N, C-alpha and C positions, 0 to 999 in steps of 0.2 A: 870403238866396238859398240854395237847396238845392244840394248837390253831386250830380251825376249820375254814374252809371257810363257808360262809353263808352271811346273810344280817342282818343289824340292822333295825328293824321295830318297829313302835309304839306299846307299850305294851297294852294300853287301858284296863287295868285290873280294870274296873269300879266297879266290883261287889265283889271284894276280901274280903271286911271287913264286909259285911252284912250277917247275919245268913240266911241260906237257908229256903225258904218258903215251906210248905207242900201243894201239890195240893189236893183239895177236890176230893174224888173219882168220876171220870167221869162216865157218864151214860153208856158208852160203851167203850171197848178197843178192838183193833185189833192187835193180836200178831202174827207176821210172824214166820214161822218155819225156815227161813233162815236169821239169824241175826249174822252169824259167818262165818269165812272162813271154807270151807269144805262142806260136804254133809248136806242138810237141815234135820232137825228133821222130824220124821214121826208122824202125829197126832194120839193120842191114846184116843181121846174123840170124841163124835158124837154130832150133833145138838140135842138140847134138854137136854143134860146132865147137871146136877148141878155140879159146881166146887167150890173149896175154895182156898184161897190164899196159894200159895206154892205147890198146887197139880200139878203133872206131867200131861202136856197136849201134849207134843211132845217128843218122845224118840229119843235119838241120833242114827244116822244111819251110822254105820261104825266107824272107828278109829278116823278120823278127823271130828268130829261133836260135837254138844253140846245139852244137854237136854233143854227143854223149859217148864216153869211152869206158872200157872195162877197167874196174878198179882192182880186180884180182885176176890171176891166171887160173884157168880151169876149163870146164865144159859148160856150155849153155844148157841149162836144165829145161827151161820152158820160157815162152813168151805169152804173157797173159794180160788181160785187163785187171788191174788191181785197184782196190779202193784207195784213192789218194787222200792226203791229209785234209784237203778241202771238201771231201765228199764227192769230188768228180772222179771219173774213171779215165785212165790212160794206160797205154801199153807199157809193160814193165818187163825187163829182161832179168831172169833169175839165173845166176851162175853158181855152179858147185865148184868151190875152190879146190885146187890141188895142193895148196900150202907152199908152193914154190915161189910165188910172186915173180914169175919170169917176165921180164920186160919185152914188149913187142919189138922185134928186131928191126923194123923199118923206121923206128923213131930216131929222128936226127934234128938238131937245131935248125930252124927254118932260116932262109935268107931274109934279112931285113935292112936292105940298103936304102929304102925310100918309104914314104908314107903308105902307098898302096900295098907294099909287101908287109909292112908293119900291121896294117889292118887285116890282111889275109891271115897273118900269124895269129892275131888275137881271135879271129873267127875260128880258125882251126883248133885253137887251144881248148875250146869249150868253156872258156871263162865267162861267168856272169857276175852281176853285182853280188858280192859275198857278204854284204852287210845285212842281208835279209830280203832285199827287193827282187833280186835274181833277174834283173834286166840284162839281156845279152850285151856284153861289153863292146863288141865290135860295132853294134848298132849305135850305141851311145857315142863312140869315137868317130863315127862316120858323119862328118859335118859337110852339109851342102855348100856352105859359103865359109871357107877357112878364115876369112877376115873377121867373122863374127866372134870368134873365140878370143877371149882376153886373159882368162885365168883358168887354171885347173886346181880344184880343191881336193886334197887327199884327206878323206874323212877318217880320223882316228878317234872321234869323240866317244863312241861306245857308251851311250848315256843310260841305257837300261840297267836296272839292278842285276847283280849276279854275273853278267856276261863279261868275260875277260879274254876271249879268244883273240880279238884284235890286238889287245895289249900284248899277248904272247907273240903275235906276229911282229909287233914293233920292237920287241926285245930279242926274240930268237931269230927272226928273219930280217933284221934291219938292213943287211947288205942287199938282199933281194929288193927291198923297197927302194934303196938307193939306185940300183940298176934300173928298176922300173921308172923311176923319176928321170934318170938320164935319158932313157928312151923317149919319154914324153916330151922332155925339153928338146931333144934332137929333132923330133918329127913334127912338133907343133909350135915350138919356139916361143911359148908363152911362160909367164911367171907361174910358179906353183906354190900354193900355200898349204902346209900340213896343219890340220886343225885337230887339237887334242884338248880334252877337258883337264882342268887343273888338279884333278885327283889321281893323276897317273904319272908320278915322278920319274919312274924308270923309262917309260916310253918317251916322255918329254926330253929326257937327257939324250937318248939315242937319236931321236929325230933332230934335235938341235945340232948334233955332230954332223948329220947329213947336210943340214942347211948351211952350216959354217963352211963346208967344203965344196958346196955346189952353187954355182952362180944362178941367180934367179929363183932361189928357193928360200922360203922363210917358214918359221913355225909360229902359229898363232895359238896361244894358250887361252882357253875359253872357260868361263864359269861353269861349274858342274851343276847344270840345271836341265831337267828333262823337259822337252825333247830336243836338246841341243844338236843331236846328230841327225835329225830329220833334214832331208835335202834342202827343202825350201827355207827352213828355219836357219840352217847353217849358212846358206847363201846370204840371207838378210843380215845375220849377225856379223859376218866377216866383211861383207862388201857394201851392205846397205841397199843392195839391189833386190827387186821383187820379181819373181817369176810370174808372168801374167796368167790369168785364169785360162785353163786349157792348154797352156804352153809348157815348154820344156826349159831346163836350165840354160840351154844354148841360146834361147830367146833373150836371156839376160846376159849373154856373153860368157857363160861358164860351162864347165863340165865338172861333175862331182864323182870321184872314184873312191871306193872304200880302200883302206890301206892294204887289206888282205888281197883284194882284187889286183892292186898294183904289183904285189909280190908274186901272185900266181901268173900274171902275164910275163913278168921277168923270168920266172922259173921255166916256163915253156920255151921262151926264146933262147934261153941259155942251154937247156938240156934236151928240148924236144918232147918232154913229158907233159901231156895235157893235164887238165884238172881231174884228178882221180881220188883225192883225199881231202879231208877237212879237219881243222882243229876245232873241237867242240867243247864248250864249257859244260860240265856235268855237275850240277849243284842243286841247292834247295834244301829246306829243313829235313826232308825225308831221305836224303842221300847220306850214307854213312861216312864216306871218305871222298869229299868233293875234289875235283881236279879238272884239268884240261886234257882232252884225249884226242890224239891224231888217229882218225879212223878212215878206212876206205869208204867212198860213197856207196851207199846201198847196204852198209852194215846194219843189222838190227839194233834198235835203240837199247834193247835189253842187254846186249853185249857190252855196250859202253857203261851202262849202269853197273853191271857185274864187275867190271874192272875197277869201278870206284866204290867197291864194298857192298854193293846192292842197296836195297831199300829197307828202311826200318819203320816200324809203327803202322798205323792205319792209313794206307795210301788212298788219297782222294783224287788227285789230279796230277798228270804229267803233261808238261808243255814242251813243244818245240819252239824255241825262241824265248824272249824275255817275259816277265810277268805283266808288262803293260801291253804288248802287242803280239805275244806268242799265241799259238794255237794248241788247244788241248787235243791229245791224240787218243784214239779208242783202244789201242793195243801197243804193247811194248815190242811187237814184231814190226812196227812201222820202220822204214829204212831212214838212214841219214841221207839228207839231200844236199845238193850243192849249196843251198841257202841256209842250211842248218848251222847256226852258230852257238846254240845252247840247248841242253835238255835239262829241264827243271822239274823236280818232284816235290809235291806238297802233301802233307797229311790233312786230316779233317779240320783241325784247328785253323790252319792257314788258308785252306781253300773254301771254307764255308761262305755261302752267299747270304748276305743280310737281307731281311725282309724290306721290300719297297714300301715307301710311303708317298703321300702326295707331294708334288713339287711345291715348295714354299716361295719360289721366285726370288731366291736370295741373290742370284746373279753370279755365284761363284764359277759356274761353268763358263760364263762369258769372260769374267775377269782373268781366268787362267788359260783360256784357249790361245795357243800360239798363233792361230790364224784369225783371231778376233771374231769368231763365228758365234751365233746365238743358238746353242744346242737345244735349249728349251723350246725355242720357236720352231726349229727343225722337227723336233719330236711332235709338237702340236700339228704341224703341217702334214706330217706322215699319218698321224692318227685320223686326221680329217680327210686324208687322201686328196690333198691339194697340190698337184705338181707345180702349178705356177708359183705357189708359196715356197716350195723347195728350191726352185730356181732363184727366186728373189733373195732367199737367205743363203745362197751359194753353197748348197749341200756338197757339191762336187769338189769344193776347195778343202773339205775336211780330210786330214791325213790319218784319221783314226788312231791317234796317238794314245787316247785314253785319259787325257788330263781331266776332261769333264767328268768322267766316271769317278776318277780318283777323289775329286773334291766334293762330289755331290752328297750333301747330308741326307738326302732322301733315298740314296742308293738306287737311283734310276739307271737302267741299262742303256745309257745314252749312245754309246758307240754301237752297240748292237742295233738300236733303232735307226741310227744314221746309215748303217750298212743296208738295212732293209729299205730305207728311204731312197738310197741311191739306186737300188735294184728296181724299186717301183717307178722311179723317174725314167729309167731306161725302158721299162716295159710299156710306159705310156707315151713313148716318142711318137711323133706323127708317122703315118704309114709310109710317106714319101722318104723320110729320113731312114727308116728301117730298110726299105728297099735299096736305097743307095748304099748303105753299109753292107748289106748282104751281097750286092753286086760287086763291091770292092773286094770283099773277102773271097768271092768266087774267082775273080780275076787273079788275085794273088796266088790262090791254090793252083790255077791253071799254069801261071807263069812258073811256079816252082816245079810242076810236073814236067814242063818243057825243058 
């Protein structure tokens, strides 16, 4: 096992032992069509339509996209452009729930006798990467050259503080993970390694039971060090392989699937019910009664917080995701997304931002970067508006894990600057490259329409 750079951070896994609570059906859900990497889904319902749980309401648009399904039964109230978490706008379907949670009558387990049928099933399930990346799973599993694949890593590292939703999957839905692994073994025929950090005894015990009873499956227990669960970091730690710059894990002979993603695929193939709900960790110093909540996709964040006792004290910040890579939300009316694995609330004391001071060139950002990047030089290149320097310092290799921010004694906003640097580099691309990318995008849209 290889040692990785990174940081030792408090685990704060306060909710790992309690059973997940089920959120009562909210009065209304708002389901964005853009909950995944790639093109947003296209709504296939209209205002006034009656829908049922699991019914298709958004059709995947193009190859890199994912279908979206109703998470409640009821009537479509409206289809509008809503402010998304990232500040972008995308169509969203708002459904007024009838409280019945009636399942769509046409849902049946799909046929999966061969690999093409398996991939079709994954595509129709609406499942995306549920560890936070939200990359459409069917695309990830579609391999141009099957012989390139040597391993599948099932990612149960869950390295960010507070988050325990994957841990609950490995405890509560271990049988679904087993069934998902059996399907992967059947259709891809490669060895599978389940990767878990060593601070999760119950999930380790459950996953070892699976490995002991399934041929070609093993459990790899990893040191609890952030960002152990990052895809490229995990691949290097477990196999010693390096994903090339600009490449994908398959270029190193692997696929990485989150453990909850594996369970969701198995659930669809077993029952015909697509991805319509998520287990979400609700925690943070400002949450009165932290816990994991199973909620329909599109449920307002405030409803999950209410189920966990509400908020106490002077609330300063609420995040979707973990404290290292999560995104602050402007309103508690924001919906739960497919990729939402945590809602964390912090008061003024825990969310205050320290004053920045001058970089003292201590080198801590370099020493702790899992990708061995020079954040201070990237910052300098950005401030000087030098795209050639940004390319030289490999800014696009940054996974934005936040280790550099965490260890910086000068409190420099390094990750924020790196994100801006990536954007600047894209904007300064040669005109010929921009035209080629735009033509490619136009061609994909036309093909999808046809």
